[in-house]
C-alpha positions in Angstrom: -9.8 16.7 45.6 -6.5 16.5 47.5 -8.2 16.8 50.9 -10.8 14.2 50.1 -8.2 11.9 48.8 -6.3 12.1 52.1 -9.5 11.0 53.9 -9.7 7.6 52.3 -7.8 5.6 54.9 -10.1 6.8 57.6 -13.1 6.2 55.3 -12.1 2.6 54.7 -11.5 1.9 58.4 -14.9 3.2 59.2 -16.5 1.3 56.4 -14.9 -2.0 57.3 -16.3 -1.8 60.9 -19.7 -0.6 59.8 -20.3 -3.1 57.0 -19.0 -6.3 58.7 -22.5 -7.4 59.8 -24.1 -6.6 56.4 -21.4 -8.6 54.6 -22.0 -11.6 56.8 -25.7 -11.5 56.3 -25.3 -11.1 52.6 -22.9 -14.0 52.3 -25.3 -16.2 54.2 -27.8 -15.6 51.5 -25.2 -16.1 48.8 -24.1 -19.4 50.2 -27.7 -20.6 50.9 -28.7 -19.9 47.3 -25.5 -19.5 45.1 -26.0 -17.2 42.2 -25.7 -18.6 38.7 -23.7 -15.6 37.6 -23.2 -11.9 38.5 -24.2 -8.7 36.7 -22.7 -5.2 37.3 -24.3 -1.9 36.5 -22.4 1.4 36.8 -21.0 4.4 35.0 -17.8 6.5 35.2 -15.5 5.8 38.1 -18.1 3.3 39.5 -17.8 1.3 36.3 -14.1 0.9 36.9 -15.0 -0.4 40.4 -17.4 -2.8 38.6 -14.5 -4.1 36.6 -12.6 -4.6 39.8 -15.5 -6.7 41.1 -15.5 -8.7 37.9 -11.8 -9.7 38.3 -12.3 -10.5 42.0 -15.3 -12.7 41.6 -14.1 -14.5 38.4 -10.6 -15.1 39.8 -11.5 -16.0 43.3 -15.1 -17.4 43.2 -15.2 -18.7 39.6 -18.4 -16.7 39.1 -19.0 -15.3 35.6 -19.6 -11.6 35.7 -21.2 -9.5 33.0 -21.5 -5.8 32.7 -25.0 -4.6 31.5 -25.3 -1.3 29.8 -27.8 0.8 31.7 -29.2 2.2 28.4 -30.5 -1.4 27.6 -33.4 -0.6 29.9 -33.6 3.2 29.9 -33.3 3.8 26.2 -34.0 0.6 24.4 -36.6 -0.9 26.8 -34.8 -4.2 27.2 -35.2 -6.4 30.2 -32.1 -8.6 30.7 -32.8 -12.1 31.9 -31.1 -12.1 35.3 -33.1 -14.6 37.4 -31.0 -16.2 40.1 -28.1 -13.7 39.5 -26.2 -11.4 41.8 -26.8 -7.9 40.6 -24.3 -5.3 41.8 -25.3 -1.6 41.2 -22.4 0.7 42.0 -22.9 4.5 42.2 -21.6 7.4 44.3 -24.9 9.3 44.3 -27.4 6.6 43.6 -29.5 9.0 41.6 -28.9 8.2 37.9 -32.3 7.2 36.4 -30.9 4.6 34.1 -29.2 2.7 36.9 -32.3 2.9 39.0 -34.5 1.6 36.2 -32.2 -1.3 35.5 -31.9 -2.3 39.1 -35.7 -2.2 39.5 -36.0 -4.5 36.5 -33.3 -6.8 37.8 -35.1 -7.2 41.2 -38.4 -7.8 39.5 -36.6 -10.4 37.3 -35.5 -12.5 40.2 -31.9 -11.2 40.8 -30.5 -10.5 44.3 -29.9 -6.8 43.9 -27.1 -5.1 45.9 -26.4 -1.4 45.9 -22.9 0.0 46.7 -23.7 3.7 47.2 -22.4 6.6 49.2 -26.0 7.7 50.0 -27.9 4.9 51.6 -31.1 7.0 51.3 -30.8 7.4 47.6 -33.3 6.1 45.1 -30.9 3.4 43.9 -30.4 2.1 47.5 -34.2 2.1 48.1 -34.9 -0.1 45.1 -32.3 -2.7 45.9 -32.7 -5.5 48.4 -29.3 -5.1 50.1 -27.3 -1.9 50.6 -23.5 -1.8 51.2 -22.9 1.8 52.1 -19.6 3.3 51.1 -19.4 5.5 54.2 -17.2 8.1 52.3 -19.1 11.1 53.8 -19.7 14.3 51.7 -17.6 14.4 48.6 -17.6 17.9 47.0 -14.9 17.5 44.4 -16.2 16.6 40.9 -13.5 14.1 40.6 -14.4 11.2 42.9 -11.5 9.8 44.9 -12.4 8.6 48.4 -15.8 7.2 47.2 -14.0 5.2 44.5 -11.5 3.7 46.9 -14.4 3.0 49.3 -16.2 1.1 46.4 -13.1 -1.1 46.0 -12.6 -1.7 49.7 -16.3 -2.7 50.1 -16.0 -5.2 47.2 -12.8 -6.6 48.8 -14.4 -7.0 52.2 -17.4 -8.8 50.6 -15.1 -11.2 48.8 -13.1 -11.9 51.9 -16.2 -12.9 53.8 -17.7 -14.9 50.9 -14.5 -16.8 50.2 -13.5 -17.6 53.8 -10.0 -16.7 52.8 -7.7 -15.8 55.8 -5.2 -14.0 53.6 -8.0 -11.8 52.3 -9.2 -11.2 55.8 -5.8 -10.0 56.7 -5.6 -7.8 53.6 -8.9 -6.1 54.5 -7.8 -5.6 58.1 -4.6 -3.9 57.1 -6.0 -1.9 54.2 -6.4 1.4 56.1 -2.8 1.3 57.1 -1.7 0.3 53.6 -3.7 3.3 52.2 -2.1 5.6 54.8 1.3 4.4 53.6 0.3 4.9 50.0 -0.5 8.5 50.6 3.0 9.1 51.8 4.5 7.8 48.5 5.6 10.7 46.4 4.7 10.2 42.7 5.5 13.9 41.8 8.7 12.8 39.8 6.2 11.8 37.1 4.8 15.3 36.7 7.6 16.7 34.5 7.3 13.7 32.2 3.6 14.0 31.8 3.1 17.8 32.0 3.7 18.3 28.3 2.6 15.0 26.8 -0.6 15.1 24.7 -1.5 11.4 25.0 -0.6 8.3 27.0 -1.7 4.8 27.9 -2.4 3.6 31.4 -1.8 -0.2 31.4 -2.6 -2.9 33.8 -3.8 -6.5 34.0 -6.3 -8.3 36.1 -7.4 -6.2 39.1 -4.8 -3.7 38.1 -6.5 -3.1 34.8 -9.6 -1.8 36.7 -7.6 0.9 38.5 -5.8 1.7 35.2 -9.3 2.6 33.8 -9.9 4.8 36.8 -6.5 6.5 36.4 -7.1 7.2 32.7 -10.5 8.7 33.4 -9.0 11.0 36.1 -6.3 12.2 33.7 -8.9 13.1 31.2 -11.2 14.7 33.8 -8.7 16.7 35.9 -5.7 17.2 33.6 -7.3 17.5 30.1 -5.0 14.6 28.9 -5.9 12.1 26.2 -5.3 9.1 28.4 -6.5 5.6 27.3 -6.7 2.6 29.6 -5.3 -0.5 28.0 -5.0 -4.1 29.0 -1.4 -5.3 29.0 -2.7 -8.2 26.8 -4.2 -5.9 24.2 -1.6 -3.2 23.9 0.7 -5.6 22.0 -1.8 -5.6 19.1 -2.6 -2.5 17.1 -2.3 0.0 20.0 1.4 -0.6 20.3 2.0 1.4 17.2 1.2 4.7 19.0 3.5 4.3 22.0 6.8 6.1 21.8 9.0 8.7 23.4 6.2 11.3 23.2 3.4 8.8 23.9 4.3 7.4 27.3 2.9 4.3 29.1 2.0 4.3 32.8 2.2 0.7 34.0 0.3 -0.6 37.1 1.3 -4.0 38.4 0.6 -6.3 41.3 2.4 -9.4 42.5 0.2 -12.1 40.9 0.2 -14.5 38.0 0.3 -11.6 35.5 3.5 -10.1 36.9 5.9 -11.8 34.5 3.9 -10.7 31.5 3.9 -7.1 32.8 7.6 -7.2 33.3 8.1 -8.5 29.8 5.9 -5.7 28.5 7.9 -3.1 30.3 11.1 -4.4 28.9 9.7 -4.5 25.4 8.4 -1.0 25.6 11.6 0.6 26.9 13.6 -1.3 24.3 11.6 0.5 21.6 12.2 3.8 23.2 8.8 4.2 24.8 8.8 6.3 28.0 7.5 4.0 30.8 6.4 5.1 34.2 6.1 2.0 36.4 4.1 1.6 39.6 4.2 -1.8 41.2 6.5 -4.8 41.5 7.0 -5.4 37.8 10.6 -5.2 36.7 11.2 -2.1 34.5 14.9 -1.3 34.5 14.9 1.7 32.2 11.5 3.0 33.4 10.8 5.8 35.8 9.8 3.8 38.9 7.3 5.3 41.3 7.5 4.5 45.0 5.2 1.7 46.2 5.0 -0.7 49.0 5.6 -4.4 48.1 4.2 -7.4 49.9 0.5 -6.4 49.6 -2.2 -8.9 48.7 -2.6 -8.8 44.9 -6.2 -7.7 45.3 -5.2 -4.9 47.7 -2.2 -3.6 45.8 -4.3 -1.9 43.1 -6.3 0.0 45.7 -3.0 1.3 47.2 -1.8 2.2 43.8 -4.8 4.4 43.0 -4.5 6.0 46.4 -0.9 7.1 45.5 -2.1 8.1 42.0 -4.7 10.7 43.1 -2.2 13.2 44.5 -0.2 12.8 41.3 -3.3 13.6 39.2 -4.0 16.7 41.3 -0.4 18.0 41.1 -0.3 17.2 37.3 -3.6 19.1 36.7 -2.1 22.2 38.4 1.1 21.9 36.5 -0.9 21.9 33.3 -2.7 25.1 34.5 -6.0 23.4 35.3 -8.2 23.4 38.5 -8.7 19.7 39.4 -11.6 20.6 41.7 -13.6 22.3 38.9 -13.1 20.4 35.6 -14.8 22.3 32.7 -18.2 21.1 31.6 -18.6 18.5 34.3 -21.0 18.2 37.3 -20.7 16.1 40.5 -23.9 14.1 39.8 -24.5 13.0 36.3 -28.1 11.8 35.9 -27.9 9.7 32.8 -31.0 8.3 31.2 
């Protein structure tokens, strides 16, 4: 896991170069026939990447994005009406029968189907019109790291081309360097705080909420921790009752319109005695602050945060006496139906 995590900057640099032409061709189609809406289909870490796509496309392109449960087709026999939609299927292996079946139905139903997969020869890639390869190379650890980051970077590159946004172009160009810098950020000071805790929240908002979901999944998977991802807007309702000194909150933030609300949340939590571990530019005076670079594009910052997070998860797993490379009861490829 740790070795594969460290390969992510190189993976992203390779991917950006290799996918430039595919993105331009795809965007020409999207501009010639704008989709009425977008649909995502994914599971596990890839579903967190799909949530990242949702925030990017809804915030920047004004395109409504819906997540369709793969079991709608594979178990219940439904055929969602997706004519004239952009259908994004995201998978590391591209071999889950339920994703494949739904992608086939979407293509037959008139959607423009795009597969983001690490294996461009996979069944999922073969049944979609367009393939955006992740170029992550072999990934042996059960816990996906570099392929997840590659999914986010592929989505960011597509958005940059589609939106004709110079700032996003620059964010994509510098992303490999930003990820290399993120790898150097030492988040191990959080290990003693989290090593003995039974439960925690991982909180974010906007694009940061997507990587909060991924972080919570990895804490469950590698560390055996009861970690729940929570939107900063939702935690102030019923979930706030659980947070406290022994139920910490890991807070991800990026410098966008949600920053003030995240800073206010951090202040409110610490005032109540909640242990807060803060990663990002949100103000959190009484929190344990983790080292991050500032000045990143708000859509690139979450990718850098999860790059810094993965070594923390690996170290925390070992501190809790677990092997992060071989989580119990899990397999690398989960072929859900």
